Every structure is written in C-alpha cells, then in structure tokens.
N, CA, C and O atoms as a GROMACS GRO file, in nm:
protein
  308
    1UNK      N    1   0.085  -0.118   0.000
    1UNK     CA    2   0.000   0.000   0.000
    1UNK      C    3   0.090   0.124   0.000
    1UNK      O    4   0.186   0.132   0.077
    2UNK      N    5   0.058   0.221  -0.087
    2UNK     CA    6   0.137   0.343  -0.096
    2UNK      C    7   0.105   0.435   0.022
    2UNK      O    8  -0.010   0.440   0.067
    3UNK      N    9   0.204   0.508   0.072
    3UNK     CA   10   0.177   0.604   0.180
    3UNK      C   11   0.094   0.721   0.128
    3UNK      O   12   0.104   0.758   0.011
    4UNK      N   13   0.013   0.780   0.215
    4UNK     CA   14  -0.067   0.896   0.177
    4UNK      C   15   0.024   1.017   0.166
    4UNK      O   16   0.111   1.039   0.250
    5UNK      N   17   0.004   1.094   0.063
    5UNK     CA   18   0.084   1.214   0.040
    5UNK      C   19  -0.011   1.334   0.035
    5UNK      O   20  -0.116   1.328  -0.028
    6UNK      N   21   0.028   1.440   0.100
    6UNK     CA   22  -0.054   1.561   0.094
    6UNK      C   23   0.034   1.679   0.057
    6UNK      O   24   0.156   1.676   0.073
    7UNK      N   25  -0.030   1.783   0.008
    7UNK     CA   26   0.040   1.905  -0.026
    7UNK      C   27  -0.037   2.022   0.034
    7UNK      O   28  -0.160   2.020   0.043
    8UNK      N   29   0.037   2.123   0.074
    8UNK     CA   30  -0.023   2.242   0.132
    8UNK      C   31   0.030   2.362   0.056
    8UNK      O   32   0.148   2.366   0.019
    9UNK      N   33  -0.055   2.459   0.032
    9UNK     CA   34  -0.010   2.578  -0.038
    9UNK      C   35  -0.100   2.696  -0.007
    9UNK      O   36  -0.202   2.682   0.061
   10UNK      N   37  -0.062   2.810  -0.056
   10UNK     CA   38  -0.142   2.931  -0.041
   10UNK      C   39  -0.170   2.985  -0.179
   10UNK      O   40  -0.087   2.976  -0.270
   11UNK      N   41  -0.287   3.041  -0.194
   11UNK     CA   42  -0.324   3.100  -0.323
   11UNK      C   43  -0.329   3.251  -0.310
   11UNK      O   44  -0.358   3.305  -0.203
   12UNK      N   45  -0.301   3.318  -0.419
   12UNK     CA   46  -0.314   3.463  -0.423
   12UNK      C   47  -0.434   3.496  -0.511
   12UNK      O   48  -0.450   3.437  -0.618
   13UNK      N   49  -0.516   3.590  -0.467
   13UNK     CA   50  -0.632   3.629  -0.547
   13UNK      C   51  -0.587   3.684  -0.681
   13UNK      O   52  -0.487   3.755  -0.690
   14UNK      N   53  -0.663   3.649  -0.785
   14UNK     CA   54  -0.631   3.696  -0.918
   14UNK      C   55  -0.749   3.770  -0.981
   14UNK      O   56  -0.730   3.868  -1.053
   15UNK      N   57  -0.870   3.723  -0.953
   15UNK     CA   58  -0.989   3.780  -1.016
   15UNK      C   59  -1.013   3.924  -0.973
   15UNK      O   60  -0.968   3.967  -0.867
   16UNK      N   61  -1.084   3.996  -1.058
   16UNK     CA   62  -1.114   4.137  -1.032
   16UNK      C   63  -1.209   4.153  -0.914
   16UNK      O   64  -1.188   4.239  -0.829
   17UNK      N   65  -1.313   4.072  -0.907
   17UNK     CA   66  -1.411   4.084  -0.800
   17UNK      C   67  -1.365   4.017  -0.673
   17UNK      O   68  -1.284   3.924  -0.677
   18UNK      N   69  -1.415   4.062  -0.561
   18UNK     CA   70  -1.373   4.007  -0.431
   18UNK      C   71  -1.492   3.954  -0.352
   18UNK      O   72  -1.485   3.948  -0.229
   19UNK      N   73  -1.600   3.917  -0.418
   19UNK     CA   74  -1.715   3.863  -0.346
   19UNK      C   75  -1.712   3.711  -0.348
   19UNK      O   76  -1.624   3.650  -0.408
   20UNK      N   77  -1.809   3.651  -0.284
   20UNK     CA   78  -1.813   3.505  -0.267
   20UNK      C   79  -1.822   3.432  -0.401
   20UNK      O   80  -1.752   3.333  -0.422
   21UNK      N   81  -1.908   3.479  -0.491
   21UNK     CA   82  -1.926   3.411  -0.619
   21UNK      C   83  -1.797   3.413  -0.700
   21UNK      O   84  -1.756   3.310  -0.754
   22UNK      N   85  -1.733   3.530  -0.710
   22UNK     CA   86  -1.605   3.537  -0.781
   22UNK      C   87  -1.502   3.444  -0.718
   22UNK      O   88  -1.428   3.376  -0.789
   23UNK      N   89  -1.498   3.440  -0.586
   23UNK     CA   90  -1.403   3.356  -0.515
   23UNK      C   91  -1.424   3.208  -0.544
   23UNK      O   92  -1.328   3.134  -0.563
   24UNK      N   93  -1.548   3.165  -0.547
   24UNK     CA   94  -1.576   3.024  -0.576
   24UNK      C   95  -1.539   2.989  -0.720
   24UNK      O   96  -1.486   2.881  -0.745
   25UNK      N   97  -1.567   3.078  -0.813
   25UNK     CA   98  -1.528   3.055  -0.952
   25UNK      C   99  -1.376   3.042  -0.960
   25UNK      O  100  -1.324   2.954  -1.028
   26UNK      N  101  -1.306   3.132  -0.891
   26UNK     CA  102  -1.160   3.132  -0.897
   26UNK      C  103  -1.101   3.004  -0.838
   26UNK      O  104  -1.004   2.951  -0.892
   27UNK      N  105  -1.158   2.955  -0.728
   27UNK     CA  106  -1.108   2.831  -0.668
   27UNK      C  107  -1.121   2.713  -0.764
   27UNK      O  108  -1.045   2.616  -0.756
   28UNK      N  109  -1.217   2.720  -0.855
   28UNK     CA  110  -1.236   2.613  -0.952
   28UNK      C  111  -1.160   2.638  -1.082
   28UNK      O  112  -1.174   2.563  -1.179
   29UNK      N  113  -1.078   2.743  -1.083
   29UNK     CA  114  -0.991   2.767  -1.198
   29UNK      C  115  -1.042   2.866  -1.300
   29UNK      O  116  -0.979   2.884  -1.404
   30UNK      N  117  -1.154   2.930  -1.274
   30UNK     CA  118  -1.210   3.026  -1.368
   30UNK      C  119  -1.186   3.168  -1.315
   30UNK      O  120  -1.271   3.222  -1.244
   31UNK      N  121  -1.074   3.226  -1.349
   31UNK     CA  122  -1.041   3.362  -1.305
   31UNK      C  123  -1.111   3.462  -1.395
   31UNK      O  124  -1.115   3.446  -1.517
   32UNK      N  125  -1.165   3.566  -1.334
   32UNK     CA  126  -1.240   3.667  -1.408
   32UNK      C  127  -1.159   3.795  -1.417
   32UNK      O  128  -1.107   3.843  -1.317
   33UNK      N  129  -1.148   3.850  -1.537
   33UNK     CA  130  -1.075   3.975  -1.558
   33UNK      C  131  -1.160   4.096  -1.517
   33UNK      O  132  -1.107   4.202  -1.483
   34UNK      N  133  -1.293   4.080  -1.521
   34UNK     CA  134  -1.385   4.186  -1.479
   34UNK      C  135  -1.478   4.127  -1.373
   34UNK      O  136  -1.516   4.010  -1.382
   35UNK      N  137  -1.513   4.207  -1.273
   35UNK     CA  138  -1.603   4.154  -1.170
   35UNK      C  139  -1.743   4.134  -1.226
   35UNK      O  140  -1.785   4.202  -1.320
   36UNK      N  141  -1.813   4.040  -1.166
   36UNK     CA  142  -1.952   4.014  -1.204
   36UNK      C  143  -2.039   4.130  -1.158
   36UNK      O  144  -2.007   4.200  -1.062
   37UNK      N  145  -2.150   4.149  -1.227
   37UNK     CA  146  -2.244   4.254  -1.188
   37UNK      C  147  -2.301   4.225  -1.049
   37UNK      O  148  -2.317   4.109  -1.010
   38UNK      N  149  -2.331   4.328  -0.977
   38UNK     CA  150  -2.399   4.315  -0.848
   38UNK      C  151  -2.532   4.387  -0.857
   38UNK      O  152  -2.552   4.472  -0.944
   39UNK      N  153  -2.623   4.352  -0.769
   39UNK     CA  154  -2.757   4.409  -0.772
   39UNK      C  155  -2.795   4.455  -0.631
   39UNK      O  156  -2.878   4.391  -0.566
   40UNK      N  157  -2.737   4.566  -0.584
   40UNK     CA  158  -2.762   4.612  -0.447
   40UNK      C  159  -2.908   4.649  -0.422
   40UNK      O  160  -2.952   4.649  -0.307
   41UNK      N  161  -2.983   4.681  -0.526
   41UNK     CA  162  -3.125   4.715  -0.511
   41UNK      C  163  -3.215   4.603  -0.557
   41UNK      O  164  -3.334   4.625  -0.580
   42UNK      N  165  -3.162   4.483  -0.571
   42UNK     CA  166  -3.241   4.369  -0.618
   42UNK      C  167  -3.230   4.354  -0.769
   42UNK      O  168  -3.172   4.438  -0.837
   43UNK      N  169  -3.287   4.245  -0.820
   43UNK     CA  170  -3.285   4.220  -0.964
   43UNK      C  171  -3.390   4.305  -1.033
   43UNK      O  172  -3.486   4.350  -0.971
   44UNK      N  173  -3.370   4.327  -1.160
   44UNK     CA  174  -3.466   4.406  -1.238
   44UNK      C  175  -3.598   4.332  -1.249
   44UNK      O  176  -3.602   4.209  -1.246
   45UNK      N  177  -3.707   4.408  -1.261
   45UNK     CA  178  -3.842   4.350  -1.258
   45UNK      C  179  -3.865   4.249  -1.369
   45UNK      O  180  -3.932   4.148  -1.347
   46UNK      N  181  -3.809   4.273  -1.490
   46UNK     CA  182  -3.831   4.177  -1.598
   46UNK      C  183  -3.766   4.042  -1.566
   46UNK      O  184  -3.819   3.938  -1.606
   47UNK      N  185  -3.653   4.042  -1.495
   47UNK     CA  186  -3.587   3.918  -1.458
   47UNK      C  187  -3.668   3.846  -1.349
   47UNK      O  188  -3.684   3.724  -1.355
   48UNK      N  189  -3.718   3.919  -1.252
   48UNK     CA  190  -3.801   3.860  -1.147
   48UNK      C  191  -3.924   3.796  -1.211
   48UNK      O  192  -3.962   3.686  -1.173
   49UNK      N  193  -3.985   3.863  -1.307
   49UNK     CA  194  -4.102   3.809  -1.376
   49UNK      C  195  -4.066   3.677  -1.446
   49UNK      O  196  -4.142   3.580  -1.438
   50UNK      N  197  -3.952   3.673  -1.513
   50UNK     CA  198  -3.909   3.549  -1.580
   50UNK      C  199  -3.887   3.435  -1.480
   50UNK      O  200  -3.927   3.322  -1.505
   51UNK      N  201  -3.824   3.467  -1.368
   51UNK     CA  202  -3.800   3.365  -1.265
   51UNK      C  203  -3.932   3.314  -1.210
   51UNK      O  204  -3.950   3.193  -1.194
   52UNK      N  205  -4.025   3.404  -1.182
   52UNK     CA  206  -4.156   3.363  -1.128
   52UNK      C  207  -4.234   3.279  -1.229
   52UNK      O  208  -4.298   3.181  -1.193
   53UNK      N  209  -4.228   3.318  -1.355
   53UNK     CA  210  -4.298   3.243  -1.459
   53UNK      C  211  -4.237   3.104  -1.475
   53UNK      O  212  -4.310   3.005  -1.484
   54UNK      N  213  -4.105   3.097  -1.479
   54UNK     CA  214  -4.036   2.968  -1.497
   54UNK      C  215  -4.061   2.875  -1.379
   54UNK      O  216  -4.087   2.756  -1.397
   55UNK      N  217  -4.053   2.929  -1.258
   55UNK     CA  218  -4.062   2.846  -1.138
   55UNK      C  219  -4.206   2.825  -1.089
   55UNK      O  220  -4.232   2.739  -1.005
   56UNK      N  221  -4.298   2.905  -1.143
   56UNK     CA  222  -4.437   2.903  -1.098
   56UNK      C  223  -4.447   2.932  -0.948
   56UNK      O  224  -4.532   2.877  -0.878
   57UNK      N  225  -4.360   3.021  -0.901
   57UNK     CA  226  -4.358   3.064  -0.761
   57UNK      C  227  -4.330   3.214  -0.757
   57UNK      O  228  -4.265   3.269  -0.846
   58UNK      N  229  -4.379   3.280  -0.652
   58UNK     CA  230  -4.354   3.423  -0.635
   58UNK      C  231  -4.221   3.445  -0.564
   58UNK      O  232  -4.186   3.369  -0.473
   59UNK      N  233  -4.149   3.547  -0.604
   59UNK     CA  234  -4.027   3.589  -0.534
   59UNK      C  235  -4.071   3.670  -0.414
   59UNK      O  236  -4.148   3.766  -0.428
   60UNK      N  237  -4.024   3.633  -0.295
   60UNK     CA  238  -4.068   3.704  -0.174
   60UNK      C  239  -3.963   3.801  -0.121
   60UNK      O  240  -3.994   3.883  -0.034
   61UNK      N  241  -3.841   3.793  -0.170
   61UNK     CA  242  -3.735   3.884  -0.123
   61UNK      C  243  -3.643   3.914  -0.241
   61UNK      O  244  -3.572   3.826  -0.288
   62UNK      N  245  -3.645   4.036  -0.287
   62UNK     CA  246  -3.562   4.076  -0.400
   62UNK      C  247  -3.470   4.190  -0.358
   62UNK      O  248  -3.478   4.300  -0.411
   63UNK      N  249  -3.383   4.161  -0.262
   63UNK     CA  250  -3.282   4.257  -0.221
   63UNK      C  251  -3.174   4.180  -0.144
   63UNK      O  252  -3.200   4.071  -0.093
   64UNK      N  253  -3.055   4.236  -0.136
   64UNK     CA  254  -2.950   4.169  -0.059
   64UNK      C  255  -2.990   4.156   0.088
   64UNK      O  256  -3.045   4.249   0.146
   65UNK      N  257  -2.962   4.041   0.146
   65UNK     CA  258  -2.993   4.019   0.288
   65UNK      C  259  -2.908   3.904   0.339
   65UNK      O  260  -2.878   3.810   0.265
   66UNK      N  261  -2.870   3.912   0.464
   66UNK     CA  262  -2.799   3.801   0.527
   66UNK      C  263  -2.893   3.680   0.533
   66UNK      O  264  -3.013   3.696   0.557
   67UNK      N  265  -2.840   3.562   0.512
   67UNK     CA  266  -2.922   3.441   0.504
   67UNK      C  267  -3.011   3.423   0.626
   67UNK      O  268  -3.132   3.403   0.612
   68UNK      N  269  -2.953   3.429   0.746
   68UNK     CA  270  -3.033   3.406   0.867
   68UNK      C  271  -3.138   3.515   0.888
   68UNK      O  272  -3.247   3.486   0.936
   69UNK      N  273  -3.106   3.637   0.852
   69UNK     CA  274  -3.204   3.747   0.864
   69UNK      C  275  -3.320   3.723   0.768
   69UNK      O  276  -3.436   3.742   0.804
   70UNK      N  277  -3.289   3.682   0.646
   70UNK     CA  278  -3.394   3.655   0.547
   70UNK      C  279  -3.484   3.542   0.595
   70UNK      O  280  -3.606   3.551   0.582
   71UNK      N  281  -3.426   3.436   0.649
   71UNK     CA  282  -3.506   3.324   0.697
   71UNK      C  283  -3.593   3.369   0.814
   71UNK      O  284  -3.711   3.334   0.822
   72UNK      N  285  -3.535   3.447   0.905
   72UNK     CA  286  -3.611   3.495   1.021
   72UNK      C  287  -3.728   3.582   0.979
   72UNK      O  288  -3.838   3.567   1.031
   73UNK      N  289  -3.706   3.672   0.884
   73UNK     CA  290  -3.810   3.767   0.844
   73UNK      C  291  -3.907   3.712   0.741
   73UNK      O  292  -4.022   3.758   0.736
   74UNK      N  293  -3.866   3.616   0.659
   74UNK     CA  294  -3.952   3.570   0.550
   74UNK      C  295  -3.971   3.418   0.548
   74UNK      O  296  -4.033   3.365   0.456
   75UNK      N  297  -3.920   3.349   0.648
   75UNK     CA  298  -3.925   3.203   0.651
   75UNK      C  299  -4.065   3.145   0.641
   75UNK      O  300  -4.086   3.044   0.572
   76UNK      N  301  -4.160   3.207   0.707
   76UNK     CA  302  -4.297   3.155   0.704
   76UNK      C  303  -4.359   3.168   0.565
   76UNK      O  304  -4.441   3.086   0.525
   77UNK      N  305  -4.320   3.271   0.493
   77UNK     CA  306  -4.374   3.293   0.359
   77UNK      C  307  -4.316   3.196   0.261
   77UNK      O  308  -4.350   3.199   0.142
   0.00000   0.00000   0.00000
C-alpha cells in the first residue's frame, strides 16, 4: 500500500471581483478579468417576472440580505 501524500499551499487572489461568487469561480480555476455585476437594489423587474414564470412561484425577497435574517423575516412565507 502506498503512503498517503498531501500538499499544502497558499493561493493569491487573481480575479477582479472580491465577493463570494467570484471567489468560488476562482477556486475552480475560472479567473475573471472583470467583476460580475452586483444588484444592491435587487434584480430588475423583468428578470423577477421570468424567474416567477419559470418556477411558478412568487419571489418574496428581492434585495441583498444576510441568510439568517432573510429566513427569520420571511421564513414563514
């Protein structure tokens, strides 16, 4: 049986954006030269309509929010 071998290293950020989505893409090898769009005021109404039509469900929160806060405030809905 071969001995287990491990390697340890540090990575340096390369992508333009510094949010969670950019970071996850970068960890998988997809570095972005431009940051992804953000939507601090929520998604545009035409996109919300498409999502609701496709999913046959209403969007109940269309703005940035911490996960636990969103669940606390909108979980019952």
